C-alpha beads as a LAMMPS data file, in Angstrom:
LAMMPS data file: protein, C-alpha beads

106 atoms
105 bonds

1 atom types
1 bond types

-500.0 500.0 xlo xhi
-500.0 500.0 ylo yhi
-500.0 500.0 zlo zhi

Masses

1 110.0

Atoms # bond

1 1 1 -312.666 -26.361 -460.813
2 1 1 -314.636 -29.287 -459.795
3 1 1 -318.059 -29.098 -458.201
4 1 1 -318.555 -29.601 -454.620
5 1 1 -319.791 -33.180 -453.936
6 1 1 -323.145 -33.555 -451.991
7 1 1 -323.008 -35.765 -448.678
8 1 1 -325.324 -38.215 -450.545
9 1 1 -322.569 -38.370 -453.445
10 1 1 -319.774 -38.917 -450.716
11 1 1 -322.066 -41.437 -449.099
12 1 1 -322.547 -43.249 -452.381
13 1 1 -318.902 -43.446 -453.010
14 1 1 -318.252 -44.936 -449.641
15 1 1 -320.817 -47.575 -450.145
16 1 1 -319.402 -48.588 -453.654
17 1 1 -315.853 -48.727 -452.401
18 1 1 -316.845 -50.673 -449.424
19 1 1 -318.565 -53.410 -451.780
20 1 1 -315.374 -53.390 -454.015
21 1 1 -313.174 -53.814 -450.939
22 1 1 -315.682 -56.675 -449.861
23 1 1 -315.329 -58.321 -453.182
24 1 1 -311.678 -58.014 -453.181
25 1 1 -311.329 -59.585 -449.660
26 1 1 -313.357 -62.411 -450.756
27 1 1 -311.229 -63.014 -453.906
28 1 1 -308.323 -62.955 -451.700
29 1 1 -309.761 -65.444 -449.036
30 1 1 -310.440 -67.947 -451.775
31 1 1 -306.992 -67.528 -453.341
32 1 1 -305.307 -68.094 -449.781
33 1 1 -307.651 -70.904 -448.727
34 1 1 -305.673 -74.275 -448.036
35 1 1 -308.059 -76.359 -450.456
36 1 1 -307.358 -73.647 -453.264
37 1 1 -303.589 -73.728 -452.746
38 1 1 -303.549 -77.548 -452.642
39 1 1 -305.843 -77.702 -455.844
40 1 1 -303.746 -75.347 -457.662
41 1 1 -300.595 -77.380 -456.765
42 1 1 -302.255 -80.727 -457.807
43 1 1 -303.327 -79.213 -460.999
44 1 1 -299.901 -78.000 -461.768
45 1 1 -298.216 -81.352 -460.813
46 1 1 -300.567 -83.479 -462.809
47 1 1 -300.045 -81.203 -465.925
48 1 1 -296.245 -81.488 -465.550
49 1 1 -296.558 -85.310 -465.117
50 1 1 -298.825 -85.353 -468.157
51 1 1 -296.246 -83.409 -470.321
52 1 1 -293.462 -85.453 -469.220
53 1 1 -295.228 -88.999 -469.632
54 1 1 -296.262 -87.601 -473.223
55 1 1 -292.696 -86.663 -474.128
56 1 1 -291.466 -90.134 -472.608
57 1 1 -294.021 -91.820 -474.771
58 1 1 -293.001 -90.131 -477.843
59 1 1 -289.320 -90.568 -477.358
60 1 1 -289.653 -94.354 -476.598
61 1 1 -292.017 -94.826 -479.394
62 1 1 -289.244 -93.327 -481.626
63 1 1 -286.551 -95.581 -480.535
64 1 1 -288.724 -98.612 -480.759
65 1 1 -289.551 -97.536 -484.314
66 1 1 -285.831 -96.920 -485.105
67 1 1 -284.766 -100.388 -483.526
68 1 1 -287.591 -102.161 -485.393
69 1 1 -286.437 -100.446 -488.766
70 1 1 -282.776 -101.709 -488.143
71 1 1 -283.717 -105.145 -487.375
72 1 1 -286.556 -105.867 -490.196
73 1 1 -287.048 -105.536 -493.708
74 1 1 -289.914 -102.895 -495.267
75 1 1 -292.182 -106.007 -495.524
76 1 1 -291.516 -106.823 -491.750
77 1 1 -289.396 -109.800 -492.260
78 1 1 -286.497 -110.010 -489.774
79 1 1 -282.778 -109.119 -490.934
80 1 1 -281.161 -112.091 -489.784
81 1 1 -277.630 -110.595 -490.610
82 1 1 -278.446 -107.791 -487.785
83 1 1 -280.714 -110.169 -485.472
84 1 1 -278.279 -112.957 -484.869
85 1 1 -275.164 -110.936 -483.983
86 1 1 -277.428 -108.886 -481.629
87 1 1 -278.985 -112.194 -479.946
88 1 1 -275.489 -113.535 -479.448
89 1 1 -274.347 -110.360 -477.485
90 1 1 -277.415 -110.474 -475.476
91 1 1 -276.772 -114.142 -474.514
92 1 1 -273.358 -113.526 -473.833
93 1 1 -274.155 -110.647 -471.383
94 1 1 -276.736 -112.543 -469.732
95 1 1 -274.257 -115.444 -469.451
96 1 1 -271.569 -113.139 -467.874
97 1 1 -274.120 -111.725 -465.497
98 1 1 -275.339 -115.097 -464.315
99 1 1 -271.606 -116.346 -463.627
100 1 1 -270.532 -113.310 -461.819
101 1 1 -273.627 -113.513 -459.684
102 1 1 -272.640 -117.196 -459.105
103 1 1 -269.068 -116.492 -458.015
104 1 1 -270.368 -113.439 -455.829
105 1 1 -272.265 -116.143 -453.769
106 1 1 -269.382 -118.294 -453.097

Bonds

1 1 1 2
2 1 2 3
3 1 3 4
4 1 4 5
5 1 5 6
6 1 6 7
7 1 7 8
8 1 8 9
9 1 9 10
10 1 10 11
11 1 11 12
12 1 12 13
13 1 13 14
14 1 14 15
15 1 15 16
16 1 16 17
17 1 17 18
18 1 18 19
19 1 19 20
20 1 20 21
21 1 21 22
22 1 22 23
23 1 23 24
24 1 24 25
25 1 25 26
26 1 26 27
27 1 27 28
28 1 28 29
29 1 29 30
30 1 30 31
31 1 31 32
32 1 32 33
33 1 33 34
34 1 34 35
35 1 35 36
36 1 36 37
37 1 37 38
38 1 38 39
39 1 39 40
40 1 40 41
41 1 41 42
42 1 42 43
43 1 43 44
44 1 44 45
45 1 45 46
46 1 46 47
47 1 47 48
48 1 48 49
49 1 49 50
50 1 50 51
51 1 51 52
52 1 52 53
53 1 53 54
54 1 54 55
55 1 55 56
56 1 56 57
57 1 57 58
58 1 58 59
59 1 59 60
60 1 60 61
61 1 61 62
62 1 62 63
63 1 63 64
64 1 64 65
65 1 65 66
66 1 66 67
67 1 67 68
68 1 68 69
69 1 69 70
70 1 70 71
71 1 71 72
72 1 72 73
73 1 73 74
74 1 74 75
75 1 75 76
76 1 76 77
77 1 77 78
78 1 78 79
79 1 79 80
80 1 80 81
81 1 81 82
82 1 82 83
83 1 83 84
84 1 84 85
85 1 85 86
86 1 86 87
87 1 87 88
88 1 88 89
89 1 89 90
90 1 90 91
91 1 91 92
92 1 92 93
93 1 93 94
94 1 94 95
95 1 95 96
96 1 96 97
97 1 97 98
98 1 98 99
99 1 99 100
100 1 100 101
101 1 101 102
102 1 102 103
103 1 103 104
104 1 104 105
105 1 105 106
């Protein structure tokens, strides 16, 4: 059997549990405080934006490197057999867009 506790031991347990409860309530108060909630939300959004921006940068960098590799030689000189047709397509598309916008104004 367990020993009977003295009133002093019981009182000490009550004091200890009250102190633990006070600490727990303080922690809960901090967690549910609007500034804490807003700060946590800001941190989460910032982290997500940073990750997304980082992935976007890597993807764009990869695309730019691929395009550059297709339109230049290893020494950096342009590949005219690829640059000229691409430039003609761009000029044609810009011309069509300009012509259609002029017709739309009439």
